[in-house]
C-alpha positions in Angstrom: -143.3 3.5 72.2 -140.9 5.9 70.9 -138.3 5.2 68.5 -135.1 4.9 69.8 -133.5 7.8 68.1 -135.8 9.9 69.9 -134.1 9.2 73.2 -131.1 9.9 71.6 -132.1 13.7 70.6 -133.5 14.2 74.0 -130.4 13.2 75.6 -128.5 15.3 73.4 -130.5 18.5 74.2 -129.9 17.7 78.2 -126.2 17.3 77.4 -125.9 20.7 75.9 -128.0 22.1 79.0 -126.5 20.9 82.1 -122.8 19.9 82.3 -121.9 16.2 83.1 -120.3 15.4 86.0 -116.7 16.6 86.4 -117.0 19.0 83.4 -116.6 22.9 84.0 -119.2 25.2 85.4 -120.6 28.0 83.0 -119.0 30.5 85.7 -115.8 28.6 85.7 -115.8 28.7 81.9 -116.3 32.5 81.9 -113.5 33.1 84.0 -111.0 31.3 82.1 -108.8 33.2 79.7 -109.5 31.4 76.3 -106.4 31.0 74.7 -105.5 31.2 70.7 -103.6 29.0 68.5 -100.0 28.7 70.4 -96.9 28.6 68.8 -95.3 25.0 67.8 -92.9 25.9 70.8 -95.5 25.8 73.1 -96.5 22.6 72.3 -95.2 18.6 73.4 -94.1 16.5 70.3 -94.5 13.1 71.9 -94.7 9.6 69.4 -94.9 12.0 66.6 -97.9 13.2 67.5 -98.4 17.0 68.7 -99.6 17.3 71.8 -100.9 21.0 73.1 -100.9 22.8 76.0 -103.2 22.4 79.0 -104.8 26.2 78.1 -105.4 24.6 74.7 -106.9 21.3 75.8 -109.3 23.8 78.0 -110.6 25.4 75.1 -112.8 22.4 74.4 -116.0 22.1 75.7 -116.9 18.5 77.0 -120.1 18.9 77.8 -122.4 15.4 78.2 -124.9 13.3 79.8 -123.3 10.2 81.1 -125.9 7.2 81.9 -122.9 5.5 83.2 -121.3 3.7 86.1 -117.5 3.9 86.9 -117.2 4.9 83.0 -119.4 2.1 81.3 -122.5 2.8 79.8 -124.4 5.5 77.5 -122.7 9.2 77.0 -124.3 11.7 74.7 -122.1 14.9 73.8 -118.6 15.3 74.0 -117.5 13.2 76.9 -113.8 13.0 77.4 -113.4 9.3 77.9 -115.7 6.3 78.2 -114.8 3.1 79.6 -117.1 1.1 77.4 -120.2 1.2 76.1 -122.5 3.4 73.6 -121.3 7.6 73.0 -122.8 9.8 70.3 -121.1 13.3 69.6 -121.8 15.8 67.2 -118.1 16.4 66.8 -115.4 15.3 68.8 -112.8 17.4 70.4 -110.0 17.0 72.5 -111.5 13.0 73.6 -108.8 10.8 75.6 -110.5 7.6 74.8 -113.7 5.8 73.8 -114.1 1.8 73.8 -116.8 0.4 72.4 -119.3 2.5 70.0 -119.2 6.0 68.9 -121.2 7.7 66.7 -119.9 11.4 65.3 -122.3 13.1 62.8 -119.5 15.7 62.0 -115.8 16.1 61.3 -113.3 16.3 64.6 -112.1 19.1 66.0 -108.6 19.3 67.4 -108.1 15.5 68.6 -104.7 13.9 68.1 -104.8 12.2 71.4 -107.9 10.3 71.3 -107.8 6.6 71.3 -110.7 4.8 69.9 -111.1 0.7 70.7 -114.1 -0.5 69.0 -116.7 0.6 66.7 -116.4 4.2 65.3 -118.8 5.5 63.1 -119.5 8.7 61.8 -121.3 10.3 58.9 -118.3 12.6 58.0 -115.7 10.3 60.2 -114.0 9.0 63.1 -110.3 10.9 63.7 -108.2 10.6 66.5 -104.3 9.4 67.7 -105.6 5.6 67.3 -108.4 3.5 65.5 -108.5 0.2 66.5 -111.4 -2.5 65.6 -113.7 -1.2 63.1 -113.6 2.8 61.8 -116.6 4.0 59.5 -116.9 7.3 57.7 -118.7 8.4 55.4 -116.0 10.9 54.2 -113.3 9.9 56.2 -111.5 8.3 58.7 -108.1 9.9 59.9 -105.3 8.3 62.4 -103.0 10.2 63.9 -100.8 7.1 65.0 -102.4 3.9 63.5 -105.0 1.9 62.3 -105.9 -1.9 63.2 -108.5 -3.9 62.4 -111.2 -2.7 59.9 -111.0 1.0 58.4 -113.5 2.4 55.6 -114.1 5.3 54.2 -116.3 7.0 51.1 -113.6 9.1 50.1 -110.3 9.2 52.5 -108.9 6.5 55.2 -105.3 8.2 56.2 -103.1 7.2 59.0 -99.8 9.4 60.0 -98.8 5.9 61.0 -99.6 1.9 59.9 -102.6 0.7 59.0 -103.3 -3.2 59.6 -106.2 -5.6 58.9 -108.8 -4.3 56.4 -108.2 -0.7 55.1 -110.6 0.6 52.9 -110.6 4.0 51.4 -113.0 5.3 48.6 -111.0 7.5 47.0 -107.4 7.2 48.9 -105.8 4.9 51.0 -102.8 7.0 52.4 -100.8 5.6 55.7 -97.0 7.2 56.4 -96.3 3.6 57.7 -96.6 -0.2 57.0 -99.9 -1.3 55.1 -100.4 -4.8 56.1 -103.2 -6.9 55.2 -106.1 -6.0 52.9 -106.0 -2.3 52.1 -108.3 -1.2 49.2 -108.6 2.3 47.6 -111.2 3.5 44.8 -108.3 5.7 43.4 -105.1 5.6 45.1 -103.3 3.6 47.4 -100.5 5.2 49.1 -97.7 4.0 51.5 -94.3 5.8 52.5 -93.3 2.2 53.7 -93.9 -1.3 52.8 -97.3 -2.5 51.4 -97.8 -6.1 52.6 -100.3 -8.3 51.6 -103.3 -7.7 49.3 -102.8 -4.2 48.1 -105.5 -2.9 45.6 -105.7 0.9 44.3 -108.2 1.7 41.4 -106.0 3.5 40.0 -102.3 3.5 41.9 -100.7 1.9 44.1 -97.7 3.1 45.2 -95.2 2.1 48.6 -91.6 2.2 49.3 -91.9 -1.7 49.2 -94.7 -4.2 47.9 -94.9 -7.7 48.9 -97.8 -10.2 48.4 -100.6 -9.0 45.9 -100.5 -5.9 44.8 -102.7 -4.3 42.3 -103.5 -0.9 40.6 -106.3 0.1 37.9 -103.3 2.3 36.6 -100.1 2.1 38.0 -98.3 -0.1 40.7 -95.3 1.9 42.0 -92.6 0.8 44.3 -89.4 2.9 45.2 -87.6 -0.3 46.3 -88.8 -3.6 45.1 -92.0 -5.8 44.3 -92.3 -9.3 45.5 -95.1 -11.4 44.9 -98.0 -10.7 42.3 -97.8 -7.2 41.4 -100.3 -5.3 38.8 -100.5 -2.4 37.2 -103.2 -2.2 34.2 -101.3 0.6 32.9 -97.8 -0.1 34.7 -96.1 -1.8 37.0 -92.8 0.0 38.0 -90.1 -0.7 40.6 -87.0 1.5 41.4 -85.4 -1.9 42.5 -85.9 -5.8 41.7 -89.0 -7.4 40.4 -89.7 -10.8 41.7 -92.5 -13.4 40.9 -95.7 -12.8 39.1 -95.1 -9.1 37.9 -98.0 -8.1 35.4 -98.7 -4.8 33.5 -101.3 -3.7 31.1 -98.9 -1.4 29.4 -95.6 -1.6 30.9 -93.3 -3.2 33.2 -90.6 -1.3 34.9 -87.3 -2.3 36.9 -84.4 -0.7 37.9 -83.1 -3.9 39.2 -83.1 -7.4 38.5 -86.4 -8.9 37.3 -86.8 -12.7 38.7 -89.8 -15.0 37.7 -92.7 -14.4 35.5 -92.7 -10.6 34.5 -95.7 -9.6 31.9 -96.7 -6.3 30.3 -98.8 -5.9 27.7 -97.0 -3.4 26.0 -93.2 -3.1 27.7 -91.2 -5.2 29.8 -87.9 -3.3 30.9 -85.5 -4.0 33.5 -82.1 -2.0 33.9 -80.9 -5.5 35.4 -81.1 -9.0 34.4 -84.3 -10.9 33.4 -84.6 -14.3 34.6 -87.3 -16.8 33.9 -90.3 -16.1 31.8 -90.3 -12.2 30.8 -93.1 -11.1 28.0 -94.0 -7.8 26.6 -96.6 -7.4 24.5 -95.1 -5.1 21.9 -91.2 -5.0 23.7 -89.0 -6.9 26.3 -86.0 -4.8 27.1 -82.9 -5.8 29.3 -79.5 -3.7 30.3 -78.5 -7.3 31.3 -79.1 -10.6 30.2 -82.3 -12.3 29.5 -82.7 -15.8 30.3 -85.1 -18.7 30.0 -88.3 -17.5 28.2 -88.0 -14.4 26.9 -91.0 -13.2 25.0 -91.4 -9.5 23.3 -94.4 -9.1 21.0 -92.4 -6.5 18.8 -89.2 -6.8 20.2 -86.7 -9.2 22.5 -83.6 -6.4 23.3 -80.8 -7.2 25.6 -77.7 -5.0 26.0 -75.8 -8.4 27.0 -76.6 -11.9 26.0 -80.1 -13.8 25.0 -80.0 -16.9 26.6 -82.6 -19.8 26.4 -85.9 -19.1 24.2 -86.2 -15.8 23.4 -88.9 -14.4 21.1 -89.6 -10.9 19.4 -92.6 -11.1 17.6 -91.1 -8.0 15.4 -87.2 -8.0 16.7 -85.0 -10.2 18.6 -81.9 -8.0 19.1 -78.7 -8.5 21.7 -75.8 -6.9 22.1 -74.1 -10.2 23.3 -74.6 -13.5 22.0 -77.8 -15.5 21.4 -77.7 -19.1 22.4 -80.8 -21.7 22.1 -83.8 -20.9 20.1 -83.9 -17.2 19.3 -87.1 -15.5 17.2 -87.8 -12.6 15.8 -91.0 -12.2 14.0 -89.3 -9.4 11.7 -85.6 -9.6 12.9 -83.2 -11.4 14.9 -80.2 -9.7 15.6 -76.9 -10.4 17.4 -73.9 -8.4 17.5 -71.8 -11.9 18.6 -72.7 -15.4 17.8 -75.9 -17.2 17.3 -75.9 -20.6 18.3 -78.7 -23.5 18.0 -82.0 -22.6 16.5 -82.5 -18.8 15.5 -85.1 -17.5 13.5 -86.0 -14.1 12.0 -89.0 -13.4 10.5 -87.4 -10.8 7.9 -84.2 -10.9 9.0 -81.6 -13.3 11.3 -78.4 -10.7 11.8 -74.8 -12.3 13.6 -72.0 -9.9 14.0 -70.1 -13.7 14.5 -71.0 -16.9 13.0 -74.4 -18.9 12.5 -74.1 -22.1 13.4 -76.8 -24.4 13.8 -80.3 -24.2 12.3 -80.3 -20.2 11.6 -84.0 -19.3 9.4 -84.7 -15.9 8.5 -88.3 -15.2 6.9 -86.6 -12.7 4.2 -82.9 -12.6 5.3 -80.0 -14.4 7.1 -77.4 -12.4 7.3 -73.9 -13.3 8.9 -70.6 -10.9 9.0 -69.0 -14.6 9.8 -69.5 -18.2 8.4 -73.2 -19.2 8.0 -72.9 -23.1 8.7 -75.0 -26.4 8.4 -78.5 -25.2 8.0 -79.1 -21.4 7.0 -82.9 -20.7 5.6 -83.4 -16.8 4.2 -86.9 -16.4 3.0 -85.2 -14.0 0.8 -81.7 -13.4 1.4 -79.0 -15.5 3.0 -75.9 -13.6 3.3 -72.8 -14.1 4.7 -69.2 -12.9 4.2 -67.7 -15.9 4.5 -68.7 -19.3 3.6 -71.7 -21.0 3.7 -71.3 -24.8 4.6 -74.2 -27.3 4.8 -77.6 -26.8 3.7 -78.3 -22.6 2.7 -81.4 -21.9 1.3 -82.5 -18.2 0.4 -86.0 -17.8 -0.7 -84.8 -15.1 -2.9 -81.2 -14.8 -2.6 -78.2 -16.9 -1.2 -75.0 -14.6 -1.1 -71.4 -15.4 0.4 -68.3 -12.9 0.2 -66.5 -16.5 0.2 -67.0 -19.7 -1.3 -70.7 -21.6 -0.8 -70.8 -25.5 -0.2 -73.1 -28.1 -0.1 -76.3 -27.4 -1.0 -77.1 -23.8 -1.6 -80.7 -22.7 -2.7 -82.0 -18.7 -3.9 -85.2 -18.5 -5.0 -84.7 -16.0 -6.7 -80.4 -15.5 -7.0 -77.4 -17.8 -5.1 -74.3 -15.4 -5.5 -70.8 -16.2 -4.3 -67.7 -14.2 -4.5 -65.9 -17.6 -4.7 -66.7 -20.8 -6.4 -70.0 -22.5 -5.6 -70.0 -26.6 -5.4 -72.4 -29.0 -5.9 -75.9 -28.0 -6.0 -76.4 -24.4 -6.6 -79.6 -23.5 -7.4 -81.3 -19.9 -8.2 -84.7 -19.4 -9.1 -84.0 -16.2 -11.5 -80.3 -16.5 -10.9 -77.1 -18.1 -9.8 -74.0 -16.1 -10.0 -70.2 -16.6 -8.9 -67.4 -14.9 -9.4 -65.2 -17.8 -8.9 -66.3 -21.4 -10.2 -69.5 -23.1 -10.5 -69.0 -26.8 -10.0 -71.9 -29.6 -9.7 -75.7 -28.9 -10.4 -75.8 -25.3 -11.2 -79.3 -24.2 -11.4 -81.5 -20.7 -12.3 -85.0 -19.9 -13.5 -84.2 -17.3 -15.5 -80.1 -16.8 -15.5 -76.5 -18.7 -14.3 -73.8 -16.6 -14.7 -70.2 -17.8 -13.4 -67.4 -15.1 -13.9 -65.1 -18.4 -14.7 -66.3 -22.0 -15.4 -69.2 -23.8 -15.2 -68.9 -27.5 -15.0 -71.3 -30.0 -14.6 -75.0 -29.9 -15.1 -75.7 -26.1 -15.7 -79.5 -25.0 -16.0 -80.5 -21.2 -16.6 -84.3 -20.6 -17.4 -83.3 -17.5 -19.5 -79.6 -17.9 -19.8 -76.7 -20.1 -18.8 -73.7 -18.0 -19.5 -69.6 -17.7 -18.4 -66.7 -15.2 -19.2 -64.8 -18.1 -19.4 -66.0 -21.5 -20.1 -69.2 -23.9 -19.7 -69.1 -27.6 -19.7 -71.6 -30.4 -19.1 -74.8 -30.7 -20.2 -76.4 -26.8 -20.4 -79.8 -25.7 -20.7 -81.2 -22.5 -21.0 -85.1 -21.3 -22.6 -83.6 -18.0 -24.1 -80.0 -18.2 -23.9 -76.3 -20.1 -23.3 -73.5 -17.8 -24.5 -70.1 -17.8 -22.8 -68.0 -14.5 -23.0 -69.9 -10.8 -23.4 -72.9 -10.8 -25.6 -76.3 -9.0 -26.0 -78.9 -11.3 -25.4 -81.2 -9.1 -27.6 -82.0 -10.4 -30.9 -80.2 -8.4 -32.8 -81.7 -8.4 -36.6 -78.4 -7.4 -38.5 -77.3 -10.8 -37.3 -79.7 -12.2 -39.6 -79.0 -10.7 -42.7 -75.2 -9.9 -42.1 -74.3 -11.0 -45.5 -74.5 -9.7 -48.6 -75.4 -10.6 -52.6 -72.9 -9.3 -54.9 -72.6 -11.2 -58.2 -69.4 -12.7 -57.9 -70.5 -14.5 -54.9 -67.5 -12.9 -52.7 -68.2 -12.4 -48.8 -65.9 -9.9 -47.3 -68.1 -9.2 -44.7 -66.2 -11.2 -42.0 -62.5 -9.1 -42.6 -61.7 -5.5 -41.2 -60.6 -2.7 -43.5 -57.1 -4.1 -43.3 -58.1 -6.8 -45.0 -57.0 -9.2 -42.3 -59.3 -11.9 -40.8 -61.5 -11.0 -37.6 -60.1 -13.7 -35.7 -59.4 -12.9 -32.3 -56.1 -12.3 -30.5 -54.1 -15.1 -29.1 -53.8 -12.9 -26.1 -57.9 -12.6 -25.8 -59.2 -15.4 -23.6 -60.7 -17.7 -25.6 -64.7 -18.8 -24.3 -66.3 -22.0 -25.1 -69.2 -23.9 -24.3 -68.7 -27.8 -24.1 -70.9 -30.8 -24.4 -74.4 -30.9 -24.6 -76.1 -27.3 -24.6 -80.0 -27.0 -25.3 -81.3 -22.8 -25.8 -84.5 -21.2 -26.2 -83.0 -18.5 -28.2 -79.2 -18.4 -28.6 -76.1 -20.6 -28.1 -73.0 -18.4 -28.5 -69.4 -18.5 -27.5 -66.1 -18.2 -29.0 -65.7 -22.1 -29.3 -69.0 -24.2 -29.4 -68.3 -28.2 -28.8 -70.7 -31.1 -28.7 -74.2 -30.9 -29.5 -75.8 -27.5 -29.3 -79.8 -26.7 -29.8 -81.1 -23.4 -30.3 -84.3 -22.3 -31.6 -83.4 -19.2 -33.3 -79.6 -18.8 -33.2 -75.7 -20.2 -32.4 -73.1 -17.8 -32.9 -69.1 -18.9 -32.7 -66.0 -18.3 -34.1 -65.6 -21.8 -33.9 -68.0 -24.8 -34.2 -67.0 -28.3 -33.6 -69.8 -31.0 -33.4 -73.2 -30.6 -34.3 -75.9 -27.5 -34.3 -79.4 -26.8 -34.9 -81.2 -23.5 -34.9 -82.9 -21.1 -37.4 -79.5 -19.2 -37.7 -76.4 -21.1 -37.3 -73.5 -18.2 -37.5 -69.5 -19.8 -37.6 -67.1 -16.5 -38.1 -64.4 -19.1 -38.6 -64.1 -23.2 -38.6 -66.9 -25.1 -38.5 -66.0 -28.7 -38.0 -69.5 -30.6 -38.5 -73.2 -30.3 -39.0 -75.7 -27.2 -38.7 -78.9 -27.6 -39.6 -81.3 -24.3 -39.8 -83.0 -21.9 -42.1 -80.1 -20.1 -42.8 -76.2 -21.4 -41.8 -73.2 -19.5 -42.5 -69.6 -20.6 -41.9 -66.7 -18.4 -43.5 -64.3 -21.6 -43.3 -66.6 -25.1 -43.4 -65.3 -28.5 -43.1 -68.6 -30.5 -43.3 -72.3 -29.9 -43.8 -75.0 -27.2 -43.7 -78.4 -28.0 -44.2 -81.2 -25.5 -44.5 -83.0 -23.4 -47.2 -80.1 -21.3 -47.7 -76.1 -21.9 -46.6 -73.7 -20.1 -46.6 -69.4 -21.3 -47.1 -67.1 -19.0 -47.4 -64.4 -21.3 -48.7 -66.9 -23.5 -50.8 -66.6 -23.6 -54.7 -70.8 -22.2 -54.8 -71.1 -20.2 -51.6 -74.4 -20.0 -51.3 -76.7 -22.7 -52.0 -80.4 -23.7 -51.1 -81.0 -26.9 -49.1 -77.3 -28.2 -48.2 -74.0 -26.9 -48.9 -70.6 -29.1 -47.7 -67.2 -28.9 -47.8 -64.9 -31.7 -46.8 -61.2 -30.4 -47.9 
């Protein structure tokens, strides 16, 4: 018994040799005038399908071998119609309808009116007005009107109308109408209308509106809105709004609002508002408000307010206010006020007030007041007051007063008063007064008074007065002073034979005592310095490893070199002690008293008159 394929070949040869019932004879065909392409004016347009005149239709050869009854059976050749059964042909041309299985080898010639229902198979691919059922072509499947059911091709599946059901194009799936159901394309899925359901393009998924699950290897694009689950391995782009779960490997871009969960590997961008959970691996950007949980791996940016939890791996930026928890890995910046917990890994910046817990890994900056707990890893800066617990890892700076506990890892600086506990790891500086416990790892400086417990790792300095307990590893100084060790200070005397001492008088012979018009600087209380203690007046207990220096000293001074250029009331102990006018005692290797009977004495010198 021969294989069925052999019978098909025999039937095909017979179809070429003998016309079928109703087909044209050779004589009729020879007498017919062959008409070439007619002008478009000779054609009819109906339902978007271009219909040819009867002359053009008659160009087709409808030779076929039909084993049919009442239109049902088997047809081999280019039969015009088949009510039901099996049909085999080399290339379809001017077919009206086929119901059942239709198999063609090569691409169709003009076949714009054909309606296929059932299973359409082709080595090149089926082509007709309507493809309903299952249409499969190795190269293509093309419908001039619409496709319904299962449509698949190795290269392109195209419909000038809609595609409904399961549609697949190995390279491209294209419709001028709607795509509904499961629509798959190896490279590009394109609809000039809506794509509804599961729409997948290996490289691109493009439609007027995308609704449902819309996926692409590179870009998912809607001329209008995206609704549902929309994924683009590189980009998800909508000319209107995005609603639901919108995912893009690189960028999620909307010309309208974004609502729901919007994720982008690099950027999440909206020309409108973003509401819900909006995440951009590098940036989340909105022209409108960002509300809810908004994350940008590098930046979270809004031209309006940021409300809720807004996190930028590098920066969180708002041209409006920030409210809630606003985090920037490097910077959190607002042109308005910040309220709640605002954190910038490097900088927290506000054009208004900082209120609540505001943390900048490097800097906290406010053009208004910074209240309650404001922490800058390096700097805390406010043009107005800092009130509450304000800490700067390097610096705490205010153009006004600082009140409460203010800590600067390196520096604590205020243009006005600092009160209560003010600590600078290296320096605490105020152009006003410092009151309370004031500490600096290197230097503590006030342009006015230092009052309370004042500790400077290297220096405690004031242009005016220092009071209380003053401790420094290097120097405690009131007034202008050079902290460098001046060897001339150690040898600022001469050994003349009459023991006269004139160095402390100027060229006119008058005393070098400061004019009463000059401001008197003073250090009062208990003062300890590793190198120098210096002021116009020293009062209390002064302990320095190298030098104490003053115009007037009252109390007790201990240092390798104790120098008083005017009056000394009390006791000084050191290797060398010098006082122009002594009322008390000096103990050291060498002691000078300008008003004593013997000015230079070893071990002890004293005068109580």
